[in-house]
C-alpha positions as CSV (number, residue, x, y, z in Angstrom):
1,M,-14.7,-62.4,12.8
2,A,-14.2,-59.8,15.5
3,G,-10.4,-60.0,14.9
4,D,-10.9,-59.6,11.2
5,S,-13.1,-56.5,11.6
6,R,-10.5,-55.0,14.0
7,V,-7.8,-55.6,11.4
8,H,-9.8,-54.0,8.7
9,M,-10.5,-51.0,11.0
10,D,-6.8,-50.6,11.8
11,H,-6.0,-50.9,8.1
12,D,-8.5,-48.2,7.2
13,M,-7.1,-45.8,9.9
14,E,-3.6,-46.3,8.5
15,I,-4.6,-45.3,5.0
16,G,-6.5,-42.2,6.2
17,V,-10.1,-43.4,5.9
18,T,-12.3,-42.5,8.8
19,P,-13.9,-45.5,10.6
20,T,-17.6,-46.2,10.1
21,A,-18.5,-45.1,13.6
22,V,-16.7,-41.8,13.1
23,R,-18.2,-41.2,9.7
24,N,-21.7,-41.6,11.1
25,L,-21.2,-38.9,13.8
26,P,-22.7,-35.4,13.1
27,V,-20.2,-32.9,11.8
28,K,-20.5,-30.7,14.9
29,K,-19.6,-33.6,17.2
30,L,-16.4,-34.5,15.3
31,P,-13.1,-33.4,16.7
32,K,-11.5,-30.3,15.2
33,H,-8.8,-32.3,13.3
34,L,-11.6,-34.4,11.7
35,R,-13.9,-31.4,10.9
36,E,-11.2,-29.9,8.8
37,A,-10.5,-30.8,5.2
38,Q,-10.1,-34.6,5.0
39,I,-7.2,-36.3,3.3
40,S,-7.9,-37.9,0.0
41,T,-9.1,-41.5,0.5
42,E,-7.4,-42.8,-2.6
43,R,-4.8,-45.4,-1.7
44,T,-2.4,-44.1,-4.3
45,H,-2.5,-40.6,-2.8
46,L,-2.4,-40.6,1.0
47,I,-0.8,-37.3,1.8
48,A,-2.6,-34.1,1.1
49,D,-0.8,-31.0,-0.2
50,P,-0.3,-28.3,2.5
51,V,-2.9,-25.6,2.4
52,K,-2.0,-22.0,3.3
53,K,-4.0,-20.5,6.1
54,P,-5.7,-17.2,5.5
55,R,-3.4,-14.4,6.5
56,Q,-4.4,-11.2,8.2
57,R,-3.8,-8.1,6.1
58,Y,-1.7,-5.2,7.4
59,V,-3.3,-2.8,5.0
60,Q,-6.8,-3.4,3.5
61,K,-7.5,-3.1,-0.2
62,D,-9.2,0.2,0.4
63,G,-6.2,1.6,2.2
64,K,-7.3,1.3,5.8
65,C,-4.6,0.2,8.1
66,N,-5.7,-2.9,10.0
67,V,-4.0,-1.9,13.3
68,H,-5.8,-1.1,16.5
69,H,-4.1,0.8,19.4
70,G,-4.8,-0.7,22.7
71,N,-3.8,0.0,26.3
72,V,-3.2,3.6,25.6
73,Q,-2.6,5.2,29.0
74,E,-1.8,8.8,28.1
75,T,-5.2,9.6,26.6
76,Y,-4.7,13.3,27.5
77,R,-2.5,13.6,24.4
78,Y,-5.7,13.5,22.3
79,L,-7.0,16.6,24.0
80,S,-3.8,18.5,23.4
81,D,-4.6,18.3,19.7
82,L,-8.4,18.8,20.0
83,F,-8.9,20.1,16.4
84,T,-7.4,16.9,14.8
85,T,-9.2,14.7,17.3
86,L,-12.5,16.3,16.2
87,V,-11.7,15.9,12.5
88,D,-10.7,12.3,12.9
89,L,-14.0,11.3,14.6
90,R,-16.6,9.4,12.8
91,W,-19.4,11.4,11.1
92,R,-22.1,10.4,13.7
93,L,-19.9,11.5,16.6
94,S,-18.9,14.7,14.8
95,L,-22.5,15.7,14.2
96,F,-23.4,14.8,17.7
97,I,-20.6,16.9,19.2
98,F,-21.3,19.7,16.7
99,T,-24.9,19.9,17.9
100,L,-24.0,19.4,21.5
101,V,-21.5,22.3,21.6
102,Y,-23.9,24.8,20.2
103,V,-26.8,23.7,22.5
104,V,-24.6,23.7,25.6
105,N,-23.3,27.2,24.6
106,W,-26.7,28.6,24.1
107,L,-28.0,27.1,27.4
108,F,-25.0,28.4,29.3
109,F,-25.4,32.0,28.2
110,G,-29.2,31.7,28.5
111,L,-28.8,30.7,32.1
112,L,-26.5,33.7,32.7
113,W,-29.1,36.1,31.1
114,Y,-31.7,34.5,33.3
115,I,-29.6,35.0,36.4
116,I,-29.0,38.7,35.6
117,A,-32.8,39.2,35.1
118,L,-33.4,37.3,38.4
119,I,-30.9,39.4,40.4
120,R,-32.2,42.7,39.0
121,G,-35.8,41.8,39.7
122,D,-36.8,42.1,36.0
123,L,-38.9,38.9,36.3
124,W,-41.3,40.6,38.8
125,H,-41.2,44.3,37.9
126,S,-41.1,44.0,34.1
127,D,-44.8,45.0,33.8
128,E,-44.5,48.1,36.1
129,D,-44.4,51.5,34.5
130,G,-41.1,53.3,34.6
131,W,-39.1,50.1,35.2
132,T,-36.2,49.6,32.8
133,P,-35.2,46.0,32.6
134,C,-31.8,44.7,31.4
135,V,-33.4,42.9,28.5
136,E,-36.9,43.9,27.4
137,N,-39.5,41.1,27.2
138,L,-37.3,38.6,29.1
139,N,-39.6,37.1,31.7
140,S,-38.6,33.4,31.9
141,F,-35.8,31.0,31.3
142,V,-37.2,30.1,27.9
143,S,-37.2,33.7,26.8
144,A,-33.6,34.0,28.1
145,F,-32.6,30.9,26.1
146,L,-34.2,32.4,22.9
147,F,-32.4,35.7,23.5
148,S,-29.1,33.8,23.9
149,I,-29.7,32.1,20.5
150,E,-30.6,35.4,18.8
151,T,-27.5,37.1,20.2
152,E,-25.0,34.4,19.2
153,T,-26.5,33.8,15.7
154,T,-27.1,37.6,15.2
155,I,-30.7,36.9,14.2
156,G,-32.2,39.9,16.0
157,Y,-35.9,39.5,15.7
158,G,-36.4,42.9,17.5
159,Y,-38.7,41.7,20.2
160,R,-36.1,41.0,22.9
161,V,-33.4,43.7,23.1
162,I,-30.8,44.8,25.6
163,T,-31.1,48.3,27.1
164,E,-28.4,50.8,27.8
165,K,-29.0,50.9,31.6
166,C,-27.5,47.4,32.1
167,P,-23.7,47.4,32.2
168,E,-23.5,43.8,33.4
169,G,-25.6,42.8,30.4
170,I,-23.4,44.7,28.0
171,I,-20.3,43.0,29.3
172,L,-22.0,39.6,29.0
173,L,-23.1,40.5,25.5
174,L,-19.5,41.2,24.5
175,I,-18.3,37.9,26.1
176,Q,-20.9,35.9,24.3
177,A,-20.2,37.5,21.0
178,I,-16.5,36.8,21.3
179,L,-16.8,33.2,22.5
180,G,-19.6,32.6,20.0
181,S,-17.3,33.6,17.2
182,I,-14.6,31.3,18.5
183,V,-17.0,28.4,18.7
184,N,-18.4,29.1,15.2
185,A,-14.9,29.2,13.7
186,M,-13.8,26.0,15.4
187,M,-16.9,23.9,14.7
188,V,-17.4,25.2,11.1
189,G,-13.7,24.7,10.5
190,C,-13.9,21.1,11.7
191,M,-16.9,20.4,9.5
192,F,-15.3,22.0,6.5
193,V,-12.0,20.1,6.8
194,K,-13.9,16.9,7.4
195,I,-16.0,17.4,4.3
196,S,-13.0,18.3,2.1
197,Q,-10.6,15.7,3.5
198,P,-8.1,14.5,0.9
199,K,-8.8,10.9,1.7
200,N,-12.1,11.3,-0.2
201,R,-10.1,12.2,-3.2
202,A,-8.2,8.9,-2.9
203,E,-11.5,7.1,-3.5
204,T,-11.1,7.8,-7.3
205,L,-7.5,6.5,-7.4
206,M,-7.4,2.8,-8.5
207,F,-5.0,0.0,-7.9
208,S,-5.1,-3.3,-9.8
209,H,-6.5,-6.2,-7.9
210,K,-3.4,-8.4,-8.7
211,A,0.3,-7.8,-9.0
212,V,2.2,-9.8,-11.6
213,I,5.8,-11.0,-12.3
214,S,7.1,-11.4,-15.8
215,V,10.1,-10.6,-17.9
216,R,10.9,-7.1,-19.2
217,D,14.0,-6.5,-21.2
218,N,15.4,-9.8,-20.1
219,K,14.9,-9.0,-16.5
220,L,12.2,-10.3,-14.1
221,C,10.0,-7.4,-12.9
222,L,7.2,-7.1,-10.3
223,M,4.4,-5.0,-11.7
224,F,1.1,-3.5,-10.7
225,R,-1.2,-0.9,-12.3
226,V,-2.5,2.5,-11.0
227,G,-5.0,4.9,-12.4
228,D,-7.0,8.0,-11.7
229,L,-10.7,8.3,-12.6
230,R,-10.9,12.1,-12.4
231,N,-10.0,14.7,-15.0
232,S,-8.4,16.9,-12.4
233,H,-4.9,15.4,-11.9
234,I,-2.8,14.7,-8.9
235,V,0.0,17.2,-8.8
236,E,3.6,16.0,-7.9
237,A,2.4,12.4,-7.7
238,S,4.9,9.9,-6.3
239,I,4.6,6.2,-5.5
240,R,6.5,3.9,-3.2
241,A,6.2,0.3,-2.0
242,K,7.0,-1.6,1.2
243,L,7.5,-5.3,1.8
244,I,5.9,-6.5,5.0
245,R,7.0,-9.9,6.3
246,S,8.3,-11.5,9.4
247,Q,12.1,-11.7,9.9
248,Q,14.5,-13.2,12.3
249,T,17.9,-11.5,12.7
250,K,21.2,-13.3,13.0
251,E,21.2,-12.6,16.8
252,G,17.8,-14.4,17.1
253,E,15.6,-11.4,17.4
254,F,12.1,-11.9,15.8
255,I,10.6,-8.9,14.0
256,P,6.9,-9.7,13.3
257,L,6.1,-7.0,10.7
258,N,9.4,-5.9,9.3
259,Q,9.3,-3.2,6.6
260,T,11.6,-3.4,3.6
261,D,11.8,-0.8,0.9
262,I,11.0,-1.9,-2.6
263,N,12.7,0.3,-5.2
264,I,10.3,1.3,-8.0
265,G,12.4,4.0,-9.5
266,F,13.6,6.2,-6.7
267,D,17.1,6.4,-8.0
268,T,16.0,7.0,-11.6
269,G,13.0,9.2,-11.0
270,D,10.5,6.7,-12.3
271,D,8.6,7.0,-9.0
272,R,7.5,10.5,-10.1
273,L,4.3,10.0,-12.0
274,F,2.4,12.0,-14.6
275,L,-0.9,10.2,-13.8
276,V,-3.0,11.2,-16.7
277,S,-3.7,7.7,-17.9
278,P,-3.3,4.3,-16.1
279,L,0.4,3.4,-15.6
280,I,2.1,0.1,-14.9
281,I,4.6,0.5,-12.1
282,S,7.5,-1.8,-12.4
283,H,10.0,-3.0,-9.8
284,E,13.2,-4.6,-11.3
285,I,14.2,-7.7,-9.4
286,N,18.0,-7.1,-9.1
287,E,20.7,-7.7,-6.6
288,K,19.2,-5.1,-4.2
289,S,15.6,-6.6,-4.4
290,P,14.3,-8.8,-1.7
291,F,13.0,-11.1,-4.4
292,W,16.4,-11.6,-6.0
293,E,16.9,-15.3,-5.0
294,L,13.2,-16.3,-5.0
295,S,12.0,-18.7,-7.7
296,Q,8.3,-19.4,-8.6
297,A,8.2,-22.4,-6.3
298,Q,9.8,-20.5,-3.4
299,M,7.5,-17.5,-4.0
300,D,4.5,-19.8,-3.5
301,K,5.8,-20.8,-0.1
302,E,6.6,-17.3,1.1
303,E,4.3,-15.3,3.3
304,F,4.5,-11.5,2.7
305,E,2.5,-8.4,1.9
306,I,3.4,-5.6,-0.4
307,V,2.0,-2.2,0.6
308,V,1.7,0.4,-2.1
309,I,1.5,4.1,-1.3
310,L,0.5,6.8,-3.8
311,E,0.9,10.5,-2.7
312,G,0.3,13.8,-4.3
313,M,-1.5,17.1,-4.1
314,V,-5.1,17.6,-5.1
315,E,-5.2,20.1,-8.0
316,A,-8.4,21.7,-6.9
317,T,-7.6,22.3,-3.2
318,G,-3.8,22.0,-2.9
319,M,-4.1,19.5,0.0
320,T,-1.9,16.4,0.1
321,C,-3.6,13.2,-0.8
322,Q,-2.5,9.6,0.0
323,A,-4.0,6.4,-1.4
324,R,-2.9,3.0,-0.2
325,S,-3.4,-0.6,-1.2
326,S,-1.8,-4.0,-0.6
327,Y,-1.0,-7.3,-2.2
328,L,-0.8,-10.5,-0.3
329,D,1.5,-13.3,-1.5
330,K,-1.5,-15.1,-3.1
331,E,-2.3,-11.9,-5.1
332,V,1.2,-11.8,-6.7
333,L,0.9,-14.0,-9.9
334,W,3.9,-15.3,-11.6
335,G,4.0,-15.3,-15.4
336,Y,1.3,-12.8,-16.2
337,R,1.1,-9.3,-17.8
338,F,-1.5,-6.6,-17.8
339,T,-3.9,-6.1,-20.7
340,P,-3.5,-2.8,-22.5
341,V,-6.2,-0.3,-21.8
342,L,-5.2,2.7,-23.9
343,S,-6.3,3.1,-27.5
344,L,-6.0,5.8,-30.1
345,E,-9.2,7.4,-31.3
346,K,-9.9,10.3,-33.6
347,G,-8.2,13.2,-31.9
348,F,-7.8,11.7,-28.4
349,Y,-6.7,8.7,-26.4
350,E,-9.4,6.6,-24.8
351,V,-8.9,4.5,-21.6
352,D,-11.0,1.4,-21.2
353,Y,-11.4,0.9,-17.4
354,N,-13.3,-2.4,-18.0
355,S,-9.9,-4.0,-18.7
356,F,-8.1,-2.2,-15.9
357,H,-7.7,-5.3,-13.8
358,D,-7.4,-7.8,-16.7
359,I,-4.2,-9.9,-17.1
360,Y,-3.1,-12.6,-19.5
361,K,-0.6,-15.4,-19.2
362,T,2.9,-15.1,-20.8
363,N,6.0,-17.3,-21.1
364,T,8.1,-16.6,-18.0
365,P,10.9,-18.7,-16.7
366,S,10.2,-20.2,-13.3
367,C,13.7,-19.7,-12.0
368,S,14.8,-16.8,-9.8
369,A,16.1,-13.5,-11.1
370,K,19.6,-14.4,-9.9
371,E,19.6,-17.7,-11.9
372,L,18.1,-15.9,-14.9
373,A,20.8,-13.3,-14.9
374,A,23.5,-16.0,-14.6
375,T,21.9,-17.9,-17.5
376,L,21.8,-14.8,-19.7
377,R,25.5,-14.0,-18.9
378,E,26.5,-17.5,-19.9
379,G,24.4,-17.2,-23.0
380,Q,26.2,-14.0,-24.0
381,L,29.6,-15.5,-23.4
382,L,29.1,-18.7,-25.4
383,P,28.6,-17.0,-28.7
384,T,31.7,-14.9,-28.1
385,L,33.8,-17.9,-27.3
386,S,32.6,-19.8,-30.4
387,L,33.4,-16.8,-32.6
388,Q,36.9,-16.7,-31.1
389,M,37.5,-20.4,-31.7
390,S,36.3,-20.2,-35.3
391,E,38.9,-17.5,-36.3
392,P,41.9,-18.8,-38.3
393,P,45.3,-18.7,-36.5
394,K,47.5,-15.7,-37.2
395,P,51.0,-16.2,-38.7
396,Y,53.6,-16.2,-36.0
397,A,56.2,-14.4,-38.1
398,L,54.0,-11.3,-38.2
399,D,53.3,-11.3,-34.5
400,P,55.8,-9.1,-32.7
401,L,55.0,-10.8,-29.4
402,S,55.5,-14.3,-30.7
403,T,58.8,-14.7,-29.0
404,L,57.0,-14.5,-25.7
405,N,54.8,-17.6,-26.6
406,P,56.5,-20.8,-25.7
407,F,54.5,-22.7,-28.4
408,T,55.9,-20.4,-31.1
409,K,59.5,-21.4,-30.2
410,D,58.8,-25.0,-31.0
411,V,57.3,-24.1,-34.3
412,D,60.3,-21.8,-35.1
413,K,62.7,-24.7,-34.3
414,E,60.8,-27.0,-36.7
415,E,60.9,-24.4,-39.4
416,E,64.6,-23.9,-38.9
417,G,65.1,-27.7,-39.1
418,E,63.2,-27.9,-42.4
419,R,65.3,-25.1,-43.8
420,E,68.5,-26.8,-42.8
421,E,67.4,-30.0,-44.4
422,T,66.5,-28.1,-47.6
423,N,69.8,-26.2,-47.6
424,G,71.6,-29.5,-47.0
425,S,69.9,-31.3,-49.9
426,A,70.6,-28.3,-52.2
427,A,74.3,-28.3,-51.3
428,A,74.5,-32.0,-51.9
429,L,73.0,-31.6,-55.4
430,Q,75.6,-28.9,-56.1
431,D,78.5,-31.2,-55.1
432,Q,77.4,-33.9,-57.5
433,P,79.2,-33.9,-60.8
């Protein structure tokens, strides 16, 4: 009996069924290869289809690049372009630095006003008659701090005011006014640029969730849709696409994220867009396309990412705007087309954005673009050949080049023989009485 149970257990392990002891274990205690998707237990289907692992995006759907810079040693380069560094900071850090710069500036000059009052003795003799202080009613550090705020913000309440008998105070007032203007210009400029950044305009530019491959004018094309939700248009809009995939050169060098250009009308000018209504951007899969030799079955096995970049100037501000999106290999669907979204109403065209991402299935050959082009060429040659074969033969006597054809010589000899036989029979008839 023990031997029989051992045979049954070995048989179950051969066909992919987990033993009873293993099946009774909790899921967390199972090994990693047993916690993953189990192979089908049907005896007629023992091998499971390979499942693609989830891939890491190079560019997110919202356009953010999924790349982090680590081990940067030369951090001083960020300070060399301080304005851009401040603009690129997150909002909470920008507000914190904005507040910190003003408070530190006011405290610094308030401390200087307090030191001047301390050195001159205004803190002790301000109540004496005939004593002219540098700043009237400045008798503590708090009052000096308030005077610094009033000076830099040009509030001027009129209670604390500088006198004309304080040359050092006048010089400090000039310095604070100039430096305060620089600080105001820099910080307000940073906040203004950050508020009006063109990337906020890119939030109203839409890309379809999926890219499709279907036939257009007897050619396989890769297509995706773009649209603009605002009535103010993107001026000089242009679009381009990059194919991101790993590549190994002939010399054995491995390039993990190689970028290959995808032509979407650069040579014909179709990459220049008049983006008033949603447009379907098409890439013709020809000899120069990286998808030229890929069929539907091969496309399902490939691992790649298509990055789409839309650029243009914002009509309201004149700043350059860039919107990005990407399509993984699983998001490129073979044999589909986009549903139309534009309809003609009374006096205007209406765009239905509810159908912007909708697609429908269409008849598309599963072969590669190279094989499709070869099939179409053969299909165009066959009717031509059949028409040539169905034409009646031309008379050789009327062909001036018939003497160059060796087959016409045999025919001429046969005709001459028939003529000789006819002439001979006619002469024989004439000789008879």
